N, C-alpha and C positions, 0 to 999 in steps of 0.2 A: 481797399482801405476802409470804405464805408461799412462793409460787412463786418470787418474786424472790430471797428469802433462799436457797432451795435452789439456784437458778441460780448465785448468787455463790459458794456453798460448793463447788460441783462444776465450777468453771471454773479448771482447773489453771494456765493461763498467768497469770491475774490473781493467784492465790495465790503462785505462784513469783516473779512480778515484785515483789510486795509484800515477800516474804521477802528477795529480793536487795537491794532498796532499804534495808531495815532493816539489812542487813549491810554497807551502804555499798559495794555492788558496782555498777559501771557496767554496765548490762545489755548494750548493744551490744558493748562490749569483751569482756565475759564470754562472750558467744555465740561470738565469733571465736576466743577461746582454747580453748573447749570443742571447737569444730570441728577446730582444729589438733591438739589432743591426741588426739581420736578418730581422726584420720588417722594419727597416730603409731602407735597400736595396729595399725591395718590394715597399714601397711607394715613395721612391726617384726616382725610375725608371719611375713611372707614373708622378710625379710632375715635373720632369725635361724634359718632352716630350720624354721619352724613349731614353735618352742620355746615352750611355754606358760609355762615358768618365767621367761623373759625378759619376757613380758607382765605377769606377776604383780609382778615387781620394778619394772617401769616404772609400773604402776598405783600401787604403794606410794609411789614417788617423786613422781608427779604429785599424789597425794592430799596428801602432805606439803607440796608446793609451793603448792597451792591453799589449804590451811589457813593457811600463812604469808601468802599474798596477802591473805586476808580479815582476818587480824590487823592487818597493816600498813594496810589500807584503813580500819580503825577509828581509827587514830591521826591526830590533826589535823595538818595541814601545819606549824603553828607548832611542834609538838614536834620534827619533823624539822629545822626551822630552828635550834631551840635547841640541839640535840645534834650538829649536823653536824661541828663542829670536834673534839668528843670522839670521835666514831665514826671520823673520818679518822685521828686520832692513834693510836687503838687499832689500826686496820688497818695503819698503818706499823710500829708496834711488833711486831705479829704477823709482818709480812714480815721484819723483822730477826731475829725468833726462828726463822723458817724457815731463814734462811741460817746460823744458828749450830747449831741442833740439830734441823732438820727431817728428815723421812723421805726417803730416796732411793729412787726407783723409776723404772725404764726410763731411767736416766741423768740424771734430773732430781730436784731437791730442792724439792718444792712443798708438802708436807703436814706438818701438826703432828699428832702422835698423842697424844691425851688418854686413852688406855687403852680407854675404852668407845666412842669414835668418833674418826674422823679428820676434820680440817678443813683446807680449802685457803684461806688468807687472801686470795689473789689474787682469788678470786671476790667476797669481801666488798668489796674495794677498788674493784671495777668500779662499785659504787653509791656508796660513801663519797667517792670522788674528785669526781664531779660535784656531790655534795651540798656538799662543802667549797668548791669553786670558786664555786658558786651563792651560798653563804652569804657568801663573801668579797666578791664583786663586787656583791651586792645592797646592801651597806653604802655604796656610792659612787654618784655620779652617772654614768649611762651615756650615751654609750659610755665605756669605761674609759680612763684616761690611761696613759702609758707606764710609770709606777711600778707601777700596779695590774696591768698586763699582765705585767710582769717577775715580780711576786710570784705571780701566778696560774700563770705558766709554771713557776716553781720548784716550786710545790705539785703540779703534774702530773708533772714530771720525777722527783721523789723516788720515788714508788711505781713509776713506769715502769721506772726503772733497777733497782730492787730486784727486780722481777718478771723483767726480762730476764736478771738474773744467776742465776736458778734453774736452768736457763734456760727461759723460756716466752715466746718472741717473740710468739706469737699473742695471748696475754692482755695482754702489755705494750702491743701496738698498740691493742687494744680500750680499755684504760684511758686511753691517751694520747688516743685519738679521743673518748672520752666527756668528758674534761676540756676538750679543745680545742673541742668542740661548745658548751660553756657560754660560752666566750669569743666564739665566733662569734655565738651568739644574743644576746650582750650588746651587739652592734653594732660591728663592725669594718669599716673601709673596705676595698674591694677592692684598693687599692694596697698596704695593709699586708699583706694575705693573700698577694698575689702576690710581694711582697718576701720574706716568710717562706718561701714555697715555693721560691724561688730559692736562699735560704740553705741550706735543708735539702737541696736537690738538690746543692749544692756540697759538703755534708758527707757525701755518699754514700760516697766512698772511705774516709773515716774510719770510718764505720759498718761498712763491709765488713771493715776491718782487725780490728775487735773481735768480729765474728761468729764463732760456732763453725763447725767444719768441716761438720757436718751441715746447718747453716743455709745455708752457702754452697752446698752440694750441692743444696739445695732450689731455690735461685734459678737455678743452672745447669741443673737439670732442667726448671724452668719454661720456660727459654729454648729448650731442645732436649731434650725427653724421649726422642726416638728415639736419642740418643747412647748410652743404656744401657737398652735395652728390657726386659731381664730383671733389672735391678737397680734403680737409683734412679728410672728412668722408668716402672717397671712399674705403679705405682698409677694414674698419670694416663692412661696408655695404655689400661688396662683400663676405666677410668672412661669414657673417650671411646667405647670400643667399646660399652659398655652403653647409654650415652645414644643413640648413633647407631642401634643396633639396635632401639630402641623405636619409631622412625618417628613417624607422626602420631598413632596411637591406642594404641600399645604392644602388648605381648604378653599383656596381661591379668594380673589379680591372681594371684600365686604363679607367674608365668611367667618370672621373671628367671633366665636361665641363667647369667649372670655371677656372681651371688651363690650360687645353688644349687649350682653346680659349683666354688665356692671360687676362681674366677678374680679376683674383686674383693675386695681386702683392706678391712678396717674397714667392711664393708657395713652394719653396724647403727649405726655412729656417724658418723664424719666423711664417709663416702662414701654415705650413705643416699639422697641425692638421685639418684645414678646408678641405684640400684635402682628408685626411684620413676619415673624417666624411662623406664627399660626396660619397666616393666610398664604404665605409663599414657600413655606417649608425649608428644608435644608438647602435645596438648590437655590432658592431665592436669597437665603442668607449668605451663601458662598458668592453669589453675584454682587451683593452689597459689599462684602469684604474685599472683593476684587476691585470694586470702584474706589473704596477707601485706599487700597494699596496703590492704585494708579495715581491718586491725588498725592499721597505721601511720597511716592517715588519721584513725581515731578518736583515736589518741594525740595527733596534731597538733592536732585539735580541742580536746582537753582542755588542751593547752599554751596555745592561743590564748585559751581561756576562763578561764585562771588569773587570780586577782585580785590577785596581788602579784608583785614582781620575782623573788623567790626561787623561788616555785612555777613561774613561767613558764620561767625558765632551767633549772630541774631537770627539768621535764616535757619540754622540748624536747631536752635532752641524753639523757635515758633513751630517748626515741623514736628519736633518731639512732643510739644504740648498738644498738638492736634492728635498725634498718636495716642497720648495718654487719655485724652477725652474719649476716643473710640474704645480703647482697651478697658478703661474703668467702667464705662456705662455698660458695655456688653458683658463684662466680667460680673458686675453686680446683678444684672438681669438674669444671667444663667446660674448664679449662685456660687461663683468661685471667689467673689470679693464682697465685702460688706457694702450695704446700701449707703451711699454718701451724697446722693442728690445731684449727680452729674448728668446732664441731658445727652442724648445721642446727637453728636454734632451734625448740623445741616439738615437733620430730619425732625427732631423733636419740636413741638410747638413752643414758641417763646421768642422774644425779641432781643433780650440783653445778650445772651450767649451767641446768637446769630450775628449781631453787630460786631461783637468782639472777635469772633472767628474771621469774619470778612475783613475786618481791619488788619488782622494778621496776614491774610492772603494779599491784601493791598500792599503791605510793606514788602512781602516776598516778591510781588510783581515789580515793585519799584526797584528792588535790588537787581532783578534780572534785566529789566528793560532799559535801565540807565547805565548798563555796562559800556565802557569805552573800549572800542576795538582797536588794538594797537596794530600798526603796520607790520607785516611779516617780511 
């Protein structure tokens, strides 16, 4: 018996697993997140020119993000359901406050300055919008009727328009997609979705009229980056050069010439995937995509296992939003989508998006670890 006790005491995986379960942490999802964040340190060290201070700042932000994730994982899903409308309303009020007296930086008005810290309400609304739509639709029989669809669409449009006016088209699209995902998971016919897509396509000229000049330039650059190779098309051209030069196995860690020689702009943030592709090649990119696929698969499993409509809709939407993050960033870096300023999730340097993503994963863990197992 004494030997068994010692064996249990000195078996780290068992001790760590028990601790994580007590913290309401989903172990498979947690492992995937830790692997992705570890990879972030590896590639950031190279992309930042081997700057240790960048890693220290990133470590602090990741630590804060994981701390928030664990806190949210402790909260029961019923509490999220109860306060969804309040949190959504608070987010919209803060967005209005940004338009009135928000901070202006790099031509955009996106931040609120509270003296001791700055806050970007649009990040909060990425989570509160799907929470609100899930709360609203879960109160009705699914699939939703036309009246409920109209109200849900209105709830999505309000924050989307407010964010687009900052202007922040990338975040506005993410918020719109997160809310729309809830409606999709609520059960819509393919005919309705096809009709909606046709209507939106018909409204494209109207949207073009209201776009800022730099946003129009991004779309035109996406269509033909070689038209201005030293100006607006410079980012994407250098990104493609970096990705192509990586070949099958890459140039090796710290071997990215495009970032080390400062040819590649935003190499630590929006275009960090290009640095990764140059150093680790196609094989490394496939490995990263597999890691993302495992994280998304676990999140979808959590959504499927959810025991009520609200949790199921919210979990599905948060998972879809993470997928959109990955798809949009990699798509714009390789040139199949316009540049919209979306970071590579869990990898890019930055704190705001990291905290928002970890908050989403905390809610997913809460939904999964607070399930009530019914007797068979």
